[in-house]
N, C-alpha and C positions, 0 to 999 in steps of 0.2 A: 247133511253136514259136510260131506266129502265132495269136493269139488273136481270136475273134470280139468283136464288141461286147458282145453278152449275156453272153459269158464274164468278159470284163473288168468289166461291172458288178457281176456275182456276185463277182468278187475285191475289187471296190472296199467292197462291203457287207463282206467279211470283214475287209479292212483297216480299215474305219470302227471296226468292234468290237474290232480289236487296238488303235487309237489308245484307246478308252476302258480298256483295261486299264492303259496305261501313266498316263492321267490318274488311274485308281484309285489306283496306286503312287505318285503324286507326292503323295500325302495322308498318307502314311504316315512316322512318324519312324524311321528304318531303324537308327538306333543302337541298339544290345542285342538288335537281332533276328538268329534264325538264319537262314541261307540257305535253309535248310528250311522255316521259318516264311513266308517270303516265298515260296516255290514253293506252299506249301499254299493261302495267299491267292489266289495267281494261277489256281491249278487249280480252286478253288471258285467264283470270280468268273467264269469262262470257262466251267465247266458249270453253274452254276446261275443266275446272273443274266444271261448273256447267251445262254445256250442253244446253246452252241457246243462245239468239242473243242480241246483243246490237241493240236496236230498233232504234237508233238515225242514225246509219250507213247506207246512202244510201237515209235516209229521207230527202226529197226537196234539193238533191244534197249534203248534208252534209256528209263529208267522214270520222267522227271519232266516237269513242266509247262513248265520253263526251264532255260535254262543261267546260271550266275551265276558270273560271272568277275570275281574281286577281286583289284586291285592288280597284281602281277607274273602273274596268270594272264589268257592272252591271248583264249582262247576256249574253249567247250566244257565250262566249270566245272559240276561237279557238286554241287547243293544239298546241304548236310549239317546236321544238328542240333548239331554241334559247331563249326562256324563261324559266328563270332559277327561282325556288322558293328559296327567299332569306329569310335570319332570319328577324322576323319582318313583314311579309307579311300575308294577308288572301287571301284565294282562295276557291270560291265556285266550288265543282265538282258536276254536273248535268249528271246524268246517267239514262237511261232507257232499260229496261230489257224486252225480249218477251220471253213468254214459252208458249207451246200449243195454240198459236195465241192471244194470251192476252199480254198487256203492261202494266208494272207499272213504274213509274215515281217518283222519289226523287233526292233531292240535300242536301249538306250539306256544310257548309262554317266552312273550317279548321283554326285554328291558325297555323302558321307555326314558329317554334320557341319561342322565347321571343317575345311577340306581346305589344305594346304600350295600357296602359289602355284606351285610347279612344276607340282604334278598338276593344280590348276585350267587350267594354261595347255596342257598335254598334253589336257586334256578340251576345253578349246575349240578348239584347233587341229584334232583329230579329228573334231569336227563340222563344222568348218569344210570340211574336206577331203572328207567325206561329200558337201556340197551344191556343192562345185566337181566332183564327178564329175557328180550330178545334172545339173547345168547344161549339161553336155557333150552329154547325150542330145538327141537330134532325130533326125527320119529322114534317111539319106545319112550321119551320123555314123559312125565305126567305133569298136568297142570299146577300142581302143588309144587314144582321144582321151580315154576316161574314165579308165582308169590312169595316164596322163599328168597329166591335171589333178590328180587325187589325190596322186601321189608329189611332183610338182612342189610342191605346197603343204607337205606334210609335211617335204620336204627344206630348204624356204626356212627353216624354223623349227627344225632341227637334229635332226630325227626322222626314224626308218626306218620303212619299211614292210613288213609281215610279206608274204612272197611264198608260203607254202604252203596258203594258206587264200584263197578267193575268193567273190564273188558269184555268183549261178546262176539259170538261169531256174526258174520258179516257175509252178505252175497245180494242176492235179490233184494232182501231186506235188510234194514238197516241194525236189526237187533235179532239175530239167530243165535240156537244154541253153538257151543258152550257158554257157560258165564265164565268168566277170566278173573279171578280173584288177586289181586296184588297183595297177597299175605297168603302163608299156607306152611305145610311140611312138607319136607322134599319126601319123593315117591309115594306121594298119595294123589288121589282125584283122578280125573279122566287120561287114559292114555292117548298120547298125540299119535296121529297118522296122517302119512302123506296126503294131501289134499285137502286138510284141515285150512280154514282161513278163520282169522278171528284178529280183533284190536287187543291190544296192550296199552294201558293210558292210566299209569299210575297217578294220584292225587297226594303229595306230600305236603304236611303241614309243617311251619316253625314249632308251635304248640302241641295242643292235645290234638286227639283225633276225633274229638265230637265235633258233629255239625247240625244244621238247622236248616229249614228252609224259609225263606222270607215270604211275605203276604203275596207277593206276585206268582206265587206257586211254582216258580222255576227255579230261583237265584238259590244255589245252595252255599251258605257260610261257615266259617269256623266259629264254632261257640265262643271261643275264647278271644276272637276279633284279631289272632294272628295272624300272618299271610299263608297263603299256600300255592303251590306252584303244581303244573301238571304239562306232561307231552304225552304224545300218541304216536302211534302207527298202526297200520294193517299189515299183517304178516301171513305169509301161508307157510305150512309144513312142507319141506320138499323132500326128495330122496336123501339129498346131502345135508339137509339140516333146515334153514329155513331163509325164505324171500321176503324183504321188506317190500311192499307193492308200493307204499307211499314215499319212498327214501327221495330225499330233496337232494337238488344238484350239489350244496354246500357239504353233505353228510356224505361219509364213507360207512359202508357196512363195518359195525363196531362201536360206532357213535364217535 
């Protein structure tokens, strides 16, 4: 569970490359693109430009370089040549990248074209909730502190937090201990120690928290059909607090 400094350095390298993938996506006009086209762009960029590996490809039998979760899809959306991104959509692109045997994991919800104010607000609050969780990370803090910070922020704005899916430890494997819940009580759960590396990836719903899995066996959707947003970073617990290993150039620590 505890990573050595040299291991965290390699994870930071993978995280920096993954941040470049999102910078590359930021330059695209997503309107009219299929989610499969986006997948293929990401696959090519990771393998050819960055000389790395899309870690989700082949994991648990999954065939693609990313998950594309649009509008009411909460997570694990499967890219498709027939799913066309429309003006007004939101879409979460969740990408993992492996370099030198270590994996980084991050996601971002994109606004496609002109998006309704209610959807923009959902996306903004979800991003803020991610950073509330990140700011709770420090040696001696507890996992419950992270979840409490996230859920408190979401509920304050009238949203709900999906409980069936959570963040996770990460390193040479995509999913390691511990599980990082996005809800909880302060001062409960595992105590954080320097060298822990895990993801924080809240899924925030406009309506009720209940979800279901579609017939493809992957795509998780809101039960009430209302929209959902997600953001994710891979973080390391440091002596001073927290280091965001997947921090993008357009971000600063603190959101």
